[in-house]
C-alpha positions in Angstrom: 0.2 -0.1 -0.1 1.0 3.5 0.0 1.1 6.0 2.3 1.2 9.6 1.5 2.2 12.7 4.5 2.5 16.3 4.0 5.7 17.7 4.1 6.9 20.8 6.6 9.4 22.4 4.6 12.8 21.8 2.5 15.0 24.2 4.6 18.3 23.3 5.6 17.6 21.1 9.3 14.1 20.9 8.4 12.8 17.9 9.7 10.8 16.5 7.1 7.7 14.4 8.8 8.2 11.1 7.5 9.3 8.6 10.3 10.6 5.3 9.1 10.1 3.8 12.6 11.2 0.1 11.8 12.8 -2.0 14.6 15.2 -0.9 16.9 19.1 -0.9 16.5 18.2 -0.5 12.5 20.6 1.9 10.2 19.4 3.7 7.6 21.3 5.4 4.4 19.8 7.3 1.3 21.1 7.3 -1.9 21.2 11.5 -2.1 23.9 13.5 0.1 21.0 16.0 0.3 18.9 14.2 2.8 20.2 12.1 5.7 18.1 9.6 8.2 18.5 9.8 12.1 18.9 6.7 13.9 15.2 6.8 14.8 13.8 6.7 11.3 13.5 10.8 10.6 14.6 12.1 7.3 15.8 15.8 7.1 17.5 17.8 4.9 21.0 17.8 5.5 21.1 21.5 3.7 19.0 24.4 2.1 16.9 22.1 -0.9 15.5 23.5 -3.6 12.9 21.3 -5.5 13.9 20.7 -9.1 10.5 20.0 -10.4 7.5 18.8 -9.2 8.6 15.9 -7.7 11.9 14.4 -5.8 12.6 10.9 -5.7 14.7 9.2 -2.9 15.8 5.7 -2.1 16.2 5.0 1.7 17.8 1.6 2.6 17.4 0.0 6.0 19.7 -2.7 7.3 20.1 -4.5 10.2 23.2 -5.5 11.2 22.5 -8.6 13.7 20.4 -10.6 11.2 21.6 -9.1 7.7 18.4 -8.2 7.1 17.8 -5.6 4.5 14.8 -3.0 3.2 14.8 -0.6 0.9 11.7 2.0 0.4 11.1 5.1 -2.1 10.5 7.9 -1.1 8.8 10.6 -3.5 8.4 14.3 -2.9 5.8 15.7 -4.5 5.4 19.6 -4.8 1.9 20.9 -4.7 1.9 24.6 -4.0 3.5 27.0 -2.1 1.9 26.4 1.2 1.9 22.8 0.8 3.9 19.4 0.0 3.2 16.0 0.1 5.5 12.9 0.3 4.8 9.3 -1.0 6.3 6.2 0.4 6.0 3.6 -1.9 5.7 -0.3 -0.5 8.3 -0.8 1.6 9.5 -4.4 0.9 12.3 -6.6 2.9 14.6 -8.5 0.9 16.2 -11.4 3.3 19.5 -12.7 2.6 19.2 -16.3 4.1 21.1 -19.9 3.0 19.0 -20.6 0.3 19.3 -17.4 -1.6 17.1 -14.2 -1.8 13.4 -14.1 -1.4 11.1 -11.2 -1.6 8.6 -10.8 1.2 5.9 -8.5 1.7 5.4 -6.7 5.0 2.8 -5.4 7.2 1.8 -1.6 6.8 3.6 0.4 9.4 2.6 4.0 9.3 5.2 6.7 11.2 3.6 9.7 13.3 2.1 12.5 11.7 2.8 16.2 13.0 0.1 18.7 12.8 1.1 22.5 13.5 -1.5 24.2 15.5 -3.7 26.9 14.7 -3.2 26.3 11.2 -5.4 28.8 9.1 -6.1 26.6 6.9 -8.0 25.8 4.1 -9.7 22.8 6.0 -10.1 19.9 5.2 -6.8 19.9 4.9 -4.8 16.5 3.5 -2.7 14.9 6.6 -1.9 11.7 4.8 -3.1 8.7 2.2 -3.5 5.2 2.8 -3.6 3.2 0.6 -3.3 -1.1 -0.3 -1.8 -2.3 -3.1 -5.0 -4.5 -2.9 -6.9 -2.0 -4.5 -6.1 -3.0 -8.1 -7.7 -6.4 -7.3 -11.3 -5.2 -5.6 -12.7 -2.5 -4.6 -11.6 -1.1 -1.2 -12.8 1.2 1.8 -11.1 3.1 4.0 -11.9 4.4 7.4 -10.8 5.9 10.6 -11.9 5.2 14.2 -10.7 7.0 17.6 -10.9 10.0 19.6 -11.2 12.7 17.4 -12.8 10.5 14.3 -16.1 8.9 15.9 -15.1 9.5 19.7 -15.6 12.8 21.3 -14.1 15.2 19.6 -16.0 14.3 16.8 -14.9 14.8 12.9 -11.7 16.4 13.9 -10.3 14.1 11.0 -11.9 12.4 8.0 -10.7 10.0 5.8 -12.1 9.6 2.2 -12.8 6.4 2.1 -12.4 5.7 -1.4 -8.9 7.0 -2.2 -8.2 6.6 1.4 -6.6 10.6 1.9 -7.3 11.6 5.6 -8.1 15.0 6.5 -7.9 17.5 9.0 -10.9 19.7 9.2 -10.4 22.3 11.9 -7.3 23.8 13.3 -5.7 22.3 16.1 -5.1 23.8 20.1 -1.9 21.9 21.4 -2.9 22.8 25.0 -6.5 21.3 24.4 -4.9 18.1 23.5 -1.4 17.6 22.1 -1.9 13.9 20.6 -4.6 11.8 19.0 -4.6 8.0 18.4 -6.7 6.5 15.6 -6.7 3.3 13.5 -7.0 3.2 10.0 -9.5 0.1 8.6 -9.4 -1.1 5.0 -12.3 -3.4 3.8 -14.2 -4.7 0.6 -17.4 -3.7 -0.3 -19.0 -6.5 1.4 -17.3 -5.0 4.9 -14.9 -8.2 5.2 -11.0 -7.5 6.3 -8.6 -6.7 3.5 -5.8 -5.2 5.3 -5.2 -5.7 9.3 -6.1 -1.9 11.3 -3.4 0.0 11.0 -2.2 2.7 14.2 -2.0 6.4 13.4 -0.4 8.6 16.1 -0.6 12.2 15.3 1.2 15.1 17.2 0.1 18.5 17.4 3.5 20.6 17.1 2.9 23.3 19.3 3.1 26.9 18.4 4.2 29.5 20.4 1.1 31.2 20.9 1.0 31.5 24.8 2.2 34.0 27.0 4.0 33.2 30.3 1.6 33.7 32.7 2.8 34.9 36.8 1.3 33.0 39.4 1.0 36.2 41.6 0.7 39.4 39.9 2.3 41.1 42.6 5.1 39.3 45.3 5.9 40.7 48.7 9.4 39.6 49.8 11.8 41.0 52.4 14.9 41.8 53.1 17.1 42.9 56.2 18.9 46.2 55.6 22.9 45.8 55.3 22.7 42.4 53.6 25.3 41.5 51.9 25.2 40.7 48.0 24.0 37.5 47.4 21.8 37.6 49.6 18.5 35.9 48.8 15.2 37.6 49.0 12.3 36.0 47.1 11.3 33.6 44.1 8.7 34.8 41.5 7.4 32.1 38.9 5.5 32.3 35.5 4.1 29.4 33.8 3.7 29.1 29.9 1.0 26.8 28.5 3.2 26.1 25.5 5.0 23.2 25.4 8.0 23.0 28.0 10.2 20.7 26.1 10.7 23.4 23.2 11.8 27.2 23.3 7.6 27.8 23.1 7.7 27.1 26.6 10.9 28.0 28.1 10.8 31.3 29.9 13.1 33.7 31.3 13.3 36.3 34.1 14.9 39.5 33.8 14.2 42.8 36.3 12.7 45.9 34.2 12.7 48.9 36.8 13.3 49.5 39.8 12.0 52.1 42.4 13.4 53.9 43.9 17.2 53.7 42.3 19.1 54.4 45.5 22.0 54.0 46.6 22.0 52.2 43.6 19.6 51.6 40.3 20.8 47.8 40.7 20.1 46.6 43.9 18.9 43.6 43.0 19.2 40.8 40.5 17.2 37.7 39.3 18.1 34.4 38.6 17.1 34.0 34.5 15.8 30.7 34.5 14.8 30.2 38.6 13.3 33.3 39.5 15.3 33.8 42.5 16.0 37.7 43.4 19.0 38.6 45.5 20.6 41.3 46.4 23.8 42.4 44.4 24.6 45.2 45.7 25.6 46.7 49.9 24.3 49.6 51.0 20.6 48.4 51.9 19.3 51.1 54.8 15.6 50.9 56.0 16.4 54.2 58.0 17.0 55.7 54.2 14.8 53.3 52.0 11.7 51.3 53.4 10.5 49.6 50.5 11.7 49.0 46.6 9.0 48.3 43.7 10.6 46.2 41.1 9.4 45.4 38.3 9.9 41.5 36.4 9.7 40.4 33.2 9.1 37.0 32.0 9.7 35.8 28.4 9.3 32.8 26.4 11.4 31.1 23.6 14.6 31.2 25.8 14.2 35.3 26.8 14.5 36.2 23.0 12.7 39.3 23.5 12.4 39.8 19.3 10.4 36.1 19.1 9.1 35.2 22.2 6.2 36.6 24.4 6.3 38.6 27.8 4.2 39.2 30.7 5.4 41.4 33.9 4.5 41.2 37.5 5.1 43.4 40.4 7.5 42.4 43.6 7.5 44.3 46.6 10.8 44.1 48.3 10.1 45.7 52.4 13.9 46.3 53.7 13.4 44.6 57.3 14.6 46.6 60.5 17.9 45.4 61.9 19.1 46.9 65.4 21.6 49.2 64.1 20.9 52.4 65.6 21.5 52.5 69.4 18.9 54.7 71.4 20.4 58.0 72.6 19.6 60.4 75.2 18.5 63.5 73.9 20.0 65.4 76.5 23.2 64.0 78.7 21.1 65.5 82.2 17.9 65.7 83.7 16.3 66.9 86.9 13.4 65.9 89.4 11.6 67.1 92.6 9.6 64.5 94.6 8.2 65.3 98.4 9.3 62.9 101.2 7.2 59.8 101.9 5.6 59.7 98.6 5.7 56.4 96.4 4.1 55.5 92.7 5.2 59.5 91.7 6.8 59.9 88.5 9.6 62.5 89.0 11.3 62.9 85.9 10.8 61.7 82.2 13.7 60.5 79.8 13.4 61.3 76.4 15.3 59.1 73.9 15.8 58.9 70.4 15.8 56.2 68.4 16.0 55.5 64.4 15.3 52.3 64.0 11.4 51.1 63.1 9.2 52.4 65.9 7.3 50.0 68.3 9.1 47.0 67.7 12.0 45.3 69.9 14.8 47.5 67.7 13.1 50.6 68.8 11.5 49.8 72.3 14.0 51.3 75.1 14.6 49.5 78.6 16.3 51.9 81.3 18.9 51.0 84.1 19.9 53.1 87.1 23.6 51.8 87.3 24.4 54.3 89.9 23.1 56.2 92.9 20.4 54.5 94.5 21.6 51.6 96.5 18.6 51.2 98.8 16.3 51.1 95.6 14.4 53.8 95.9 13.6 54.7 92.1 12.9 52.5 89.1 12.3 53.7 85.6 9.4 52.3 83.7 9.2 52.7 79.6 6.1 54.4 78.4 4.6 52.0 75.5 3.6 54.9 73.1 6.6 57.9 73.5 9.3 55.6 74.6 10.0 57.8 77.2 11.5 56.4 80.6 10.0 57.2 83.3 11.8 57.7 86.6 9.3 56.9 89.3 9.4 56.1 93.5 8.7 53.0 94.4 10.6 53.6 98.0 9.9 56.2 99.9 12.6 58.8 100.3 13.2 60.6 103.8 14.4 64.1 103.4 16.1 63.7 107.2 18.3 61.0 105.4 18.7 62.0 101.8 18.3 65.8 100.5 19.0 64.8 97.2 20.0 62.0 94.4 22.4 61.9 91.8 21.1 58.8 89.4 23.5 57.6 86.3 20.7 55.9 84.0 21.3 53.7 80.8 18.9 52.9 77.8 19.1 49.9 75.7 16.9 48.4 73.6 15.2 45.2 73.5 16.8 43.4 71.2 20.7 43.2 71.2 22.5 45.7 68.7 23.3 44.3 65.2 26.6 42.9 64.6 29.6 45.4 64.5 27.4 48.3 66.4 28.8 49.8 68.7 26.6 51.6 72.0 26.7 55.5 71.8 28.4 57.4 74.4 25.0 59.2 74.5 23.1 56.1 75.9 24.0 57.1 79.3 22.7 60.2 81.1 22.5 61.7 84.9 19.3 62.3 86.5 19.4 64.7 89.8 16.7 64.3 92.3 15.7 66.7 95.1 13.9 65.5 98.2 11.1 68.2 99.5 10.4 68.4 103.2 6.8 67.8 104.2 5.3 67.7 107.8 5.4 64.1 109.1 3.3 62.9 111.7 4.6 61.9 115.3 4.9 58.2 115.9 5.4 55.6 118.5 8.5 54.1 118.7 7.3 51.0 120.2 3.6 50.0 118.9 2.1 48.2 120.4 3.6 48.9 123.8 2.6 46.4 126.5 2.8 46.1 130.1 1.7 44.0 133.0 0.1 45.2 136.3 -2.4 43.3 138.7 -5.9 44.5 138.5 -7.5 46.2 141.4 -4.7 49.5 141.5 -6.5 52.6 142.8 -7.6 55.4 141.0 -4.7 57.8 140.3 -1.7 55.2 139.7 0.8 56.1 137.2 1.2 53.2 134.7 3.4 54.0 131.9 4.8 56.8 129.9 3.5 56.3 126.2 5.7 59.3 124.4 5.6 59.8 120.5 8.6 61.0 118.4 8.4 63.8 115.7 10.5 63.1 112.6 11.0 66.6 111.7 14.1 66.7 113.2 14.3 70.3 111.4 11.3 71.9 112.3 10.9 73.3 115.8 7.1 71.8 116.6 5.6 70.5 119.7 3.4 67.2 120.1 0.5 66.8 122.3 -1.2 63.8 123.2 -5.3 62.6 123.2 -7.3 59.4 123.7 -8.6 57.8 120.3 -10.3 54.8 121.8 -10.6 53.8 125.9 -13.5 51.5 125.8 -13.8 51.5 129.6 -12.5 54.8 130.2 -10.5 53.6 132.9 -6.6 55.6 131.6 -6.1 59.4 131.8 -3.0 60.7 129.3 -0.9 63.9 129.8 -1.6 66.1 126.7 2.1 67.6 127.2 4.8 64.1 128.0 2.1 61.1 127.2 1.8 60.1 131.1 -0.7 57.4 131.3 -2.9 57.2 134.9 -5.7 55.2 135.9 -9.2 57.1 136.0 -11.0 53.9 137.3 -10.2 50.4 138.6 -8.9 48.1 136.7 -11.0 44.8 136.7 -9.8 41.8 134.6 -13.2 40.3 135.0 -14.8 42.8 133.1 -16.2 42.6 129.5 -13.7 45.1 128.1 -11.0 42.3 128.9 -10.2 40.1 125.8 -7.8 37.5 127.1 -6.6 39.2 130.2 -5.6 41.7 127.9 -6.8 45.9 127.8 -6.5 47.7 124.8 -6.4 51.7 124.4 -5.5 53.8 121.9 -3.8 57.2 122.1 -3.3 60.1 119.3 -0.1 62.2 119.1 -0.4 65.5 117.1 2.4 67.9 115.9 1.4 72.2 115.6 3.0 71.8 112.3 1.1 73.3 108.8 -0.6 71.3 108.1 -0.7 69.3 111.5 0.6 65.9 110.8 -1.1 63.0 114.0 0.2 59.3 114.7 -1.6 56.9 116.8 -0.2 54.2 119.1 -1.7 51.3 120.5 -1.4 50.5 124.8 -2.1 46.6 126.0 -2.3 46.3 129.8 -2.1 42.8 130.8 -3.8 42.2 134.0 -2.8 40.0 136.3 -5.7 38.3 138.5 -6.0 38.5 142.1 -8.2 36.6 144.4 -11.1 39.6 144.3 -14.0 37.3 143.0 -16.3 34.6 145.3 -17.0 31.6 144.2 -21.0 31.0 143.5 -22.6 27.7 143.9 -23.9 25.3 140.9 -27.2 24.9 140.5 -29.4 27.3 141.9 -32.3 24.7 142.0 -32.7 20.8 142.5 -34.8 18.3 143.3 -34.5 15.1 145.4 -36.9 12.2 146.9 -38.3 12.5 150.1 -36.2 9.2 151.4 -32.9 9.2 151.5 -30.5 6.8 149.6 -32.6 6.8 146.4 -31.0 9.8 144.4 -28.5 13.1 145.9 -27.6 16.3 144.4 -24.2 17.0 142.6 -23.0 20.6 143.5 -20.3 22.7 141.9 -18.8 26.0 141.9 -18.1 28.7 139.7 -15.5 31.6 140.3 -14.8 34.4 137.8 -11.2 34.4 139.0 -8.6 32.2 137.2 -6.0 30.2 138.8 -4.8 30.1 141.3 -7.5 31.7 142.7 -10.2 29.3 142.0 -10.8 25.7 142.8 -10.2 23.6 145.0 -13.3 24.7 146.6 -14.6 23.9 150.2 -18.6 22.9 150.5 -20.0 22.8 153.8 -23.3 23.8 155.9 -23.8 26.8 158.1 -24.0 25.7 162.1 -27.3 28.4 162.2 -30.0 27.5 161.5 -29.6 23.8 163.3 -32.1 22.5 160.9 -30.2 22.6 157.7 -27.3 20.4 159.6 -29.9 18.0 161.0 -32.1 17.2 157.8 -28.7 17.6 155.2 -25.5 16.4 154.7 -22.6 17.1 152.0 -20.3 14.4 151.1 -16.9 15.8 148.7 -16.4 14.3 145.8 -13.1 16.1 145.1 -11.9 19.7 144.7 -15.1 20.8 142.2 -17.5 18.9 143.2 -19.4 17.4 146.2 -23.2 15.7 147.0 -25.8 17.3 148.8 -28.0 14.4 150.4 -31.1 14.0 153.3 -29.6 13.1 156.6 -32.9 11.9 157.7 -35.1 8.7 156.8 -37.7 10.9 155.9 -38.6 15.0 154.8 -42.4 16.4 153.6 -42.5 17.3 150.2 -41.9 20.9 149.8 -39.5 23.6 148.6 -36.7 23.8 151.0 -33.9 26.9 150.9 -30.5 25.0 152.0 -27.6 27.3 152.4 -24.2 26.0 151.4 -20.5 27.9 152.3 -18.3 27.8 149.1 -15.0 28.6 149.8 -11.8 29.1 147.2 -8.2 28.4 147.0 -7.2 32.1 146.7 -4.9 34.0 148.8 -6.4 34.7 151.2 -9.3 32.8 150.5 -12.9 34.4 149.6 -16.1 32.7 150.4 -19.6 33.4 149.9 -22.8 31.5 151.5 -25.1 30.7 148.5 -28.4 29.3 148.8 -30.0 26.2 146.4 -33.5 25.5 146.4 -34.3 21.9 146.9 -37.4 20.3 145.9 -38.6 17.1 148.2 -41.0 14.9 146.1 -42.5 11.6 146.4 -40.8 9.5 143.8 -41.6 6.0 141.9 -39.4 3.1 142.1 -36.7 4.2 139.6 -36.3 7.4 141.9 -38.4 9.7 139.5 -40.2 12.1 141.3 -44.1 11.6 140.2 -46.5 14.3 138.8 -48.4 14.7 141.8 -45.6 14.3 144.2 -44.3 17.4 141.9 -47.3 19.7 142.5 -47.2 18.4 146.4 -43.5 19.7 146.0 -44.4 23.0 144.9 -46.4 23.5 148.2 -50.2 22.4 147.1 -52.7 20.2 148.9 -55.1 17.8 147.2 -57.8 20.1 148.0 -56.3 22.7 146.2 -55.1 20.7 143.0 -58.6 19.6 142.4 -60.0 23.5 143.0 -57.5 24.3 140.4 -58.9 21.8 137.7 -62.5 22.8 138.4 -61.6 26.7 137.7 -59.7 25.5 134.4 -63.0 23.2 133.3 -65.4 26.0 133.7 -63.4 29.0 132.1 -63.1 26.6 129.0 -67.0 25.9 129.0 -67.6 29.7 128.9 -65.2 30.2 126.3 -66.8 27.9 124.3 -70.4 29.2 124.8 -69.3 32.9 124.2 -67.8 31.4 120.5 -71.1 29.6 119.8 -73.1 33.0 120.8 -70.7 35.3 118.6 -71.4 33.0 115.3 -75.2 32.6 115.7 -75.6 36.4 116.3 -73.2 37.1 113.2 -75.4 34.5 111.7 -78.9 36.7 112.6 -77.2 39.9 111.5 -77.0 38.7 107.7 -80.0 37.0 107.7 -81.9 40.5 108.2 -83.4 41.4 104.5 -83.6 45.5 104.0 -86.6 47.2 103.0 -85.0 48.0 99.1 -82.7 45.7 97.7 -79.2 46.7 97.0 -79.7 46.2 93.3 -83.1 48.3 93.4 -81.8 51.0 95.5 -81.3 54.0 93.0 -79.9 56.2 95.3 -76.0 57.2 94.6 -75.9 54.3 92.1 -75.6 53.9 88.4 -78.3 52.6 86.7 -78.5 50.1 84.6 -81.3 50.0 81.9 -82.1 46.8 80.0 -84.3 48.7 77.2 -82.7 49.4 73.7 -85.7 50.9 72.0 -89.1 52.6 72.4 -91.1 50.0 70.2 -92.4 50.2 67.0 -93.5 54.0 66.9 -90.0 54.8 67.6 -88.4 53.7 64.4 -89.9 55.9 62.2 -88.5 59.3 62.6 -86.6 61.4 60.4 -82.9 61.7 60.8 -82.5 65.2 59.6 -83.9 66.1 62.7 -80.9 65.0 64.4 -78.7 68.0 62.3 -78.1 71.0 64.5 -80.6 73.9 63.5 -79.6 77.0 62.2 -82.7 79.1 64.0 -85.0 78.8 66.5 -88.0 79.3 64.5 -89.3 75.8 63.9 -88.9 74.7 67.7 -90.7 78.1 68.4 -93.2 77.5 66.2 -94.0 73.7 66.2 -97.0 72.0 66.7 -98.2 70.7 70.2 -96.3 67.6 70.9 -92.8 66.2 71.7 -90.4 66.2 68.8 -86.9 65.4 68.9 -84.2 68.0 68.3 -81.1 69.1 69.1 -81.6 71.8 71.0 -83.5 72.5 74.1 -86.8 73.7 73.5 -87.6 77.6 74.6 -90.4 77.4 77.0 -91.4 77.4 80.9 -89.8 74.3 82.6 -92.4 72.4 84.8 -91.8 72.2 88.4 -90.6 69.1 89.7 -91.7 68.2 93.9 -89.1 69.2 96.1 -88.2 66.8 98.6 -88.6 67.6 102.3 -85.8 67.8 104.7 -87.4 65.0 107.1 -89.4 62.7 105.0 -92.1 61.1 106.5 -91.8 57.1 105.6 -95.1 57.7 103.6 -93.5 60.6 101.3 -91.2 58.2 99.4 -93.7 56.6 97.3 -95.5 59.7 96.4 -92.4 61.7 95.9 -91.4 58.9 93.4 -94.7 59.0 91.5 -95.5 63.0 91.4 -91.6 63.0 89.6 -92.7 60.4 87.0 -95.8 62.8 86.2 -93.8 66.2 85.8 -91.3 63.8 83.5 -94.1 62.4 81.4 -95.7 65.9 80.8 -92.5 67.5 80.5 -91.9 68.8 76.5 -88.4 69.5 77.3 -87.4 66.2 78.5 -85.7 64.2 75.6 -88.1 61.0 74.3 -87.1 57.4 73.9 -83.6 56.1 73.9 -82.2 59.1 75.5 -80.5 58.9 79.1 -82.6 60.8 82.0 -80.0 62.2 84.3 -81.9 63.1 87.7 -80.1 65.6 89.3 -82.2 66.1 92.4 -80.8 64.9 95.9 -82.8 66.9 97.9 -81.7 69.9 100.1 -78.9 69.8 102.3 -79.3 72.5 105.4 -76.1 73.1 107.4 -77.2 70.3 110.1 -78.5 67.3 110.0 -79.1 63.9 110.9 -80.5 60.6 109.7 -82.0 60.0 113.5 -85.6 59.2 112.0 -84.1 55.9 109.9 -85.1 54.3 113.3 -88.8 55.2 112.5 -88.9 53.4 109.6 -89.0 49.9 110.8 -87.1 46.7 111.0 -86.4 46.6 107.3 -84.1 50.2 107.6 -82.5 48.5 110.6 -79.2 48.7 108.7 -79.6 52.2 107.5 -79.8 53.1 111.0 -77.1 51.4 112.5 -75.2 52.6 109.9 -76.3 56.4 109.6 -78.7 57.0 112.5 -76.0 57.5 115.2 -77.8 55.5 118.0 -76.2 52.9 119.9 -76.3 49.1 118.6 -78.6 46.7 120.9 
């Protein structure tokens, strides 16, 4: 079969798109010096070749050194027109050199790849290749192609003439859309029977430079430290080209177009033409002079050829970052300030500095240190975060009497260390002079709280101590006077001049003002300065106990059975003093009266407790006062005769007083007890009867009916009428009568009878009856009937559906009584009780 391929040209070095790709390792030769064949089977022109006629015939020989196989092919170049050339390759036969001699063998068809340039302008369809089987001389053959671009999407990019076998491309190709196509060519007879095996067709779209390089970002941001050395990496810009990157169409090169500003040099940066890396190329980057550079970068394809390549630009913004290459410097060498003594957290001086580094960065933020002049640590220097000033602040109070002035030496530095090679400036150190002003200080008590010890009970006027204060103002001639500030029991006096403290009353340790044997008083010491100042001191007096309180017997009351040996009474004593002026206690019965020792006896248990019991076999039930003498162990000892009330009562077998026994012990007999119970029962009965009588009386009062039902009582009440119309004769009326009349003539001249109008008729008004001041019970009905008749005959009264207003309430003389209600009978009794002024029955 024959294959027709389009030729791209005939200039020197141009590759003719005819690939004889049979086997690997095959060598090729031609019979012409104008054309050569590469090892991959590509036929190309060795130099510029002119087509002498419409066709040029070339013989290509291929041979395999291993198998000694040899093949020959005839290549025919056909000149069509200035835009299109064709190449015809005749049948390729192989001549095999074997032992038996030479034998000609027909090979299967092998079609080299077809290259099609993208963006071709046509005309279309444009022939690419011709496929022909040598069997078409014997039978009629139909050719077809299948695959992507033929019968698969995208459809009908390629077509084939079924009779001639010429294959065409139907429209311009776009390599960026699809770079290659794989088709299969088929040859069948008229009955559809396969004549040749399908052949693979590989169509490659040749790239054209139809895409500009595109930067990934239009603006790139990078940074570089000021003072960086040449060759310091800054940033990388990247541009992509959609064309074939293996050809010059997609090979991008970079260059810097402009740099703004051009200081200190117009070429501060350079860019790697292949990678797009931007680096510094010159020294002298100084943020304090130029903080930012704007660099325009251009990307060009065709390996950077500005004549043939396509270009695009992007902007690279390079920020010069700050380094600490400028030490902070004081604006002056000396500062001064003033502070009152005894004041803290006071700013006494502001230290100003200048730093040319980037504000509010660690390279700019100042740190101040006091390096001399403040051994006691009275001052510190804090940094103002906004102004970067140093605020000299008092953190420990200064004393004018100790130091009248301070000479400080301060140093300033940055949070970040200085850059390599940068030295501190001598202006980073300054002196600060701080003067201390004297103020009137309050007197103070050297020993505060002051504690003294003495026995309680010292007499009034006793000198206890001298509680004096010291005035710290040694350079002021001032007097100190004393006074009491707190003396809860008012036991003390203080001398206003010298602070001597004396007793104003007897000090009692057992007082409620004593806490843990200590009495506490506060005194005030004030000077006569301007303004005056005062201080307080606390005096604590520890009172030593003396035996000044006799013991008290406990308990005060008890009960015991009337027979001995059943139970006893445990007794003890309480003493307000403390050890050793308390127990052990001595309990004993007095000798007078003699009945005490006759009826009772005391048994000692220990130093604090004893038992009181009956001495005789039986003692009549009752309450007995038993005197007992209690003596403490103080020096000298104190005693007290206390009385305990003992209830003697009959007891049960468990030794507990019975109820009757307890009553009997209280001194009441059986008759008295019965009388008390009877009185209680009578009293409860009377209370019950009184409650029943009150409930009955209340019920009677609620069941009484008034003469007039509350709903029918029209006096001082709002009347509710259920009528909504005047009947049938009231439904037919002239609505015009409801209009406001312009004159009163129609009223004055109207015919007799009542007619509804908006104005009150002019005429004589009827006389309504006058209610008597003190009406008789029978006058109420007559009064109502007379008023009704007058209203019915009143021509001025509004008819039907109108609200009648009765404003007559009778005359109201200056003094009026309602005692007459008592004469109206029992049905008006409620009103008489409320308004009549009489007393209730």
